[in-house]
N, C-alpha and C positions, 0 to 999 in steps of 0.2 A: 553643346558637348559633342566631341567626336565619337564616331562609332567605336573606336578602339578604347577610349576611356570608359564608355558605357558598358562595353563588354567586360572590362576589368571590374567595374562596380558589380555587375551581375555575378561574375565569377567569385568575388569575395563573399557574396551571399551564399553561393552554392558550397563554399568551403567551410562553413560554420560547422563544428562538430555537433553531432546529434545527441551524444550522451556525455555526461559530465565525467564518468569514470575513465573515459578515453583521453582526457585532457590533463595536462600537468597542473600541479597545485598553484603555481604562480599565475598561469592564465586564468584559472578558475577564480582566483582572488581578484584579479583586475577586471574580469568581465561580469562579475556578479552585480545584479540589480535587485534591490530590495523593494518589495511592494509595501507602501505605507510604513507602519511602525513595526513590521515583521522582524527586521534585523535587530532592533533594540530588544524585542521580546526574546528572540533566539539567543542573544548574548547574555541573558540573565543567568545567574548561577543556580537557578531552580532546576530541579529534575523536570523534564518535559517529554511529552510524546508529540512528535511532529507528524500530523496526518496530511495526506495529499494523494490524489490519484496519480497514476503513471504519467510522467511528463510535466508535472507541475514544478519540479526543481528541488525535490527533497535532497537528493544526493549532492547537488551543487551547493545547497544551503549548508549541509553538514561539512563539506570540504572547505567551503569559504570560512565557516566558523573555526575549523581546525587551523587554518592558516592565521586567522585573526588572533586566536588565543595564544598560538605559538609565538607570534610577534610581540605579545605582551609578557612573555616569559613563562606562561603556563605550559602544561604538558597535555597535548591532545592524543588520544588513542582512538583511531578510527578503525572499525571492524565491519567489513562487508559480510553479512551473515550467509550470503549465498556461497561463499568460498571456504567456510570453515570445514574442518575434517578432511579426510582423504577420500577420494573417489565419491565425492558428494556427501560423505558422512554416513556412518552406519545408522544414524538416527532416522534416515530416510527409508530404511529397509523395513517394509511393513510386515515381513515374516517374523521379526523379532517381537518380543513382548514390549508393551508400552513402557514398563519400568526400565528395561534394557536400553530402549531407544532414547528415553529421557536422560538416562545417565550418560550415554555417548554424547548427546547434544550439549549437556552442561560441561562435560570435560573438554569437548572440542572448543567451546566458546572460551573457557578459561585459558586453554592453550593458546588461542589466537591473541587474547589480551596479554598473556605473558610474552609472546613473541614481539608484540609491539612495544612493550615496556623494555624488553631487552635491547631493542634498537635505540630507544631513548637513552638507556644507560651507556651504550657504546658511542653514541654520536653527540651527546650534549654534555655540557659542563654541569655536573651535579655537585652540590655542596658536600655531600657525604656519600660518594659512590660505593664505598664498602658496605655501608648500612643498607643502601638500595639493593645491592646484589644479595646480601643476606636475607633481606625481606622477600626478594623474588624467589630465592631457594625455598623459603617457607611457603610461598604462594604455590610453587609446584607441588610440594608435599600435600598442601591442603586441597589442591584441585583433584588429586588422585583419590582423596577421601570422599569426594562428593558422590552421593548415591541416591537414586530414586527408588523408593520402596513402595510396592503396591500392597494394599490390604485386601485380603479375601477371607471368606468364611470357610473353614474346613469342617467336614462332617464325616464321622467314622461310624459305620454300621457293622454289627456282628450278629450272627444267628446260628442256629443249629439245624442240622439236616439228618434225619433218621432214614435208615434203609434196612429192609429185611434181607436175610441171607441164610444159607444152609452150609454146613461143613461136614466133611467126612474125615474121621480121625482113625488112624491106625495105631493100635497100642499093643504093647508086648507085656505078657504076664505069664503066670503059670498056665493060663488058658488063653492062648492067642485068639484074637478076633477083631471085629470092627465095631465102632460105635458111631452112630449117627446123631447129630445134634442140630437143632434149628433154633433160631432166635433173632434178635435185633442187634444191629451194629450201629453205634451212634458216631456220626462224623460232625465235628464242630468246624464251621467255616466262618472266618471273619473277612469282611470286605471294607475297604476304605476308599473313599472317593472325595474329590475336591468339589465343593458346591459353591458356585459363584451366585451371589444374590445382589440385585441392584446394580449400581454403577461402581466399577472398581475405583477406589480412591487412592491417591498417591500422596506421599509426603517425601520431603527431600532432606537427606542427612548432609549437613554442610560441614560439620566438624569445625576445625580452626580457620576456615576460610576468611571470615570477617576479621579475625585478629591479624592474619597475614596482610590483608588489604590495608588495615590501619597502619601496619609497619611500613608498607610501601608509601602511603601518603605522608607519613612522618618523615621518611627519608627524602621525599621530594620537596618539603617545605623550604621556602615560602611559596613555591609554585603550587598551583591547583591542578588536579587531575581531571580532565574532561574525557569521559567515556562516551564515544559517539557510535551508536549501533545502527547500521543502515540495513535496508531490505529485510526488516523484521517479518513482513508478510510472506517471505519466501520459505519460512519454516513451516513444517506441518502444523495445521491449526490445533490439533489435539495436544501438541507438545509445547505450544507457546506459553501457557500458564506456568509450566514447570520452570522455564528459563526466567519468566517474570518473577516467580517466587524466589529464585536464587538472588535476583537483583534486590528484591524487597528486603530480604533478611540479611544479606551479606554485603551489599554494595551501597544501597541508598542511605543506610544509617551512618556510614563512615564519613566523618568530617573531612572537608577538603576535596570532595568528589562531586562532580556534576554529571548527570547522566542524561543524554539526549537520544531518543529512539525515533527513527523514521519508519513509518508504517502506512499501509493503505487501510483506512478505517474499517471498511466492511469486510476485510480479509484478515482481521487481527482479533485475537482473543487474549486479553491481559488478565482476566479475572474469572475464577471458577469457584463457586461455593463448594465447600468440603466439610460436611458435618457442621459443627458449631463455628468453625473457622472458615477461612477461604484460602485458595491457592492463587498466587499471582499478585498483581498490582491493582490497587483500587485507585482509579484515575480521580484526581481531585483531592485525594487524601495522601496516599503514598507518593504519587507523582503530583507535583504541585499544579500542573496544568496540562491541557492538551491543546495544541495550536494547530489550526487547519489552514494549510496553504491554499486550499480551494476557496476558503472564505476570503482570504486576502486578495485572491486573484479575481474575485467577483467585482466587476466594474459597473455593471448594470447601466444606470442612466448617466454615469460620469465618464463619457467617452473621451473627454480631454485627458483625464488621468490615465485611461487605458492607453491612449496613443503616446503619451509621454513615457510610460513604462516600456512599451514595446519598441518605441523609437530609440530609447537608450540601450535596450537589450541588443538590437541589431547593430547599433553604432559601436558598442563595446566589443562585440564579437567580430564584426566585419571590418571595422575601422583600422585596426592594426595590420590586417592582411592587405587592405587596400593601400595603406601607406607604403608598402614595399613594391607596389605595382604601378602607381601613378605619381606624378608630381602634384604638389599642392592638394593633398587629400582634404575631404570635408573637415571643418574645424570643430563641429559639434553634431549632436544627434539631429537637430533640426535641419542643418545643411545636408546631412547624409540622406535624410528622408526626402527632402526636396529634389535632390539629385537623382535618387533611385526610382521614385514612384511618380506616375502621372497624377493629376488632380483627382482626388477621390479614391484612388487605388489603395493607399495605405490605410485609410479608414475601413475599407472593405476587408483588407487583410486582418486587421485587428478584430473585426466582427467574426471573420471566419475562424480565427484561433480560439474563440470562446474562452479566453483567459488561460489557455494552456500553452506555455512557452515552447514545448517540443513540437506541438502542432504548428505553431506560428513559424518556427524555424524550417520545418519540412515544407510547408505551403510556400513560404518565401523562396526556398531553393528551387522548387518546381516551377514557380512563376518566373523566376530568373531564367530558367531553361527555356520556357516558352517565349520569353521576350528577346532572348539572344543579345543583340547589340542595340536594343531599344529600351527606353524606360518602361518599367512595369506598369501596365494599365489594369483597369477593372476586369477586362476580359481574361487577362492572364491569371489574375488572382482567382477568379471563379473557376477557370479550367483546372488550375493547380489544386484548388480545394476539392474539386470533383475527383481528380486523380488520387489525391491523398485519402479521401474517403473510401474509394474503391479498393485501393491497395492495402490500407492498414485497418481502418475502423470496421468496415463491412466484413472483413475476413474474421474478425473476432466473433462473429455470429454464425459462422458456417456450420458449427456443430451444436448450436444452441437454438433449436427451432422455436421454443416458447418465447425466448427473448426477441427473436427476429419477428415473430408474429405480433408481439406486443408493440414493437416499434412501428411496424407497418400500420397497425390500427391507429396509433397515436398520430402518425404523420398524416394519414388520411383525414382524421378528425380535426386536428389542430391547424395544419397548413391548408388542407384541401377544403374543408367545410367552413372553419372559422376564420380562415385567412389571417392567421397569426403564427407566431413562432413560440409564444409563451403560453403556459397553462398552469393551473393550480390543482393540487391533489390533497385530499384529506389525509393527514398523517396516519390516522388509524387504518384507513383503507389501504394505502399503498404499502404499509408495513407488513401486510400479509402476503405481498407479492415479491418474490425474490427476483423476478425479471426486472423490476424497476432498479434495484440495486445493481444488477448486472449491466444494465444499459448505462447507468451512471458511471460505474467503474470503467466501462469501455469508451467513455467520453462521447457517448451518443445522446445522452441527456445531461443537462447542466443545471445544477441547483443554484438559483440566483437569489432566492430570498427564503429565509426560514421563519416559521412561526407567525404566519399571517393570521390575524384574528378577525373572526366574523362578529361585528358588533351586535348582530341579532341573536347569535348563538355563541357566546363567549367561551363555552366549553370545548368548542371544536377549533382545532388549529390546522392550518394549511401550509404547505410549502410550494413556492413558486419555481417552476422549471422552465427551461428553454429547450426546444428541439435543436440538435446540432445542425450547424450551417450546411454540412455536407449532405444532409438528408433532403434538402430542398434546393440546393444550388443548381440542379439540372433545370428546375423551373425558371431560374433567373437567366438561363442561357437560351430560352425559347424566344425567338423573335428579337428585334432590335429595340422596340419601345416598350414592350409589355412582357410579363410572364403570366402563365395561365394556371389557374387553380380550379379545383372541383367544388361545385356548390350544388348540393342535393342531386348528385349524379350527373350534372352538366358541367362542361368545361367553359369557364368564362375568363375574360381578360382582366388583369389588375395592373395598377401602375408599377412600372419597373422599380426594383429595389428590394431590400430585405423586408419581409413581413414585419409589421409593427409589434412592439412590446406592449405589455400591460398586464396588470394583475387584479382587475376588477372582479370581485367575487361573484357579482351578478352575471358575469359574462364568460369567464374562462375556467370555472370549476369543472373538472372532468369526473364523471361517475365511472371510476375505473372498473369496478365489478360489472357494471352494465355494459361498458365498452368491450370487455372481454367475454361477454355472454354469460355472466354469472349474476345472481341476485345480489344487489347491494343495498346501501342505505339511502340511495338517492343522490342527486347531484349537489345537494347543499342549498345555498341561498337561491331563491327563485328570481 
């Protein structure tokens, strides 16, 4: 291959868009790659919550679904919840009462849905457009009637206050004179104050909203309405159950509607107990299922499947760009990978991505920069992974010292002492530590296996994690033949390559409280 052609190949990698929302719908539809059976599950008519960390492809999946159902004649309504309301939405103003903020959030959301439906009415051939417009007018009226009401206890106190006093009285008569009198004057004072006890509870007044939505779906028949809500976790956590409750009471029961919500699992709150009832959506009951993109992107020991997925991902994104730059572009994903990467480099890139497409795209672009007019080798991948870790992932911990400290201790223990990249935590132990969730959300820890059972203690369940590639890639760059790890305080040489995987409960269980200097329940199996 000539230097000129290789340079074009690398440039095609560098030009892949980093975020789905910056790409047109047609490109998103043609570049989408489904992991396993995820696409079939997403395309079901069930109401679903789509979980996934940042960069796993939630937005791409929803926009792909939007294009797919539109081509089948249905009506998709895609709403990015980060953009609803004016100036960020009054619901984000913490100086307002929770009831006021909640009301603004619900009204802003319904307004965004109405605007999308209005575009449908104007741009598509509807069987009964007059009925749809009338239903949308009813939807506007119903939306303005939505209100969040907070319940508080009011207490009124009243009392009496007595005061002593004296008075001098001038009187006129046949015998003018003065009269002095002394006595008590009684003043009655009533006081009223608002007493808040416990947690303030809210309920939502929906009015005729459900009836208006039924009229909309009836006017759209035989087309189905797909409501796709993206970036759920961008909403204030305390207000999320209020919007979820609106969906449960006024949208989910409506025939002819499918609701899909994209959210980050540990930054979302769909359910909140409220007296004898509850506020929000009960996952598994009100919403049929919750699908985790993170679970679908766990390739673990099936590296061939991982390489097939990412090879197709890069070919779908970079192939069309490369076709405009060179003659006889690669005919498929295998040919593209063979032309772009040196032996072993693509497998290293897949490992470095840890199942996160956005990380894979960014690392590949940086590696292409390092390679310039040469095929991408292992050294370029490792240097790119190190750069990406320092630029993006490590920055997420700059203001979070507890999470940074936890990560440092884990890397020292797992990579340095145990010479591994995988480890196991007791579910009950790490549930008490918010730092583990924060490291997982920041893509610095990766959950590879859930619910590992100890046959000797069946009541204890463990989860298997992996340290992010970027945390130890610097060790892989030390020397030409080996990388160095720490063993009981000493630095020793180990064979070059990625530390091995494994979830043996007798070897890789970490006593997290003990590691963090707190009393724990012990490391589990001995």
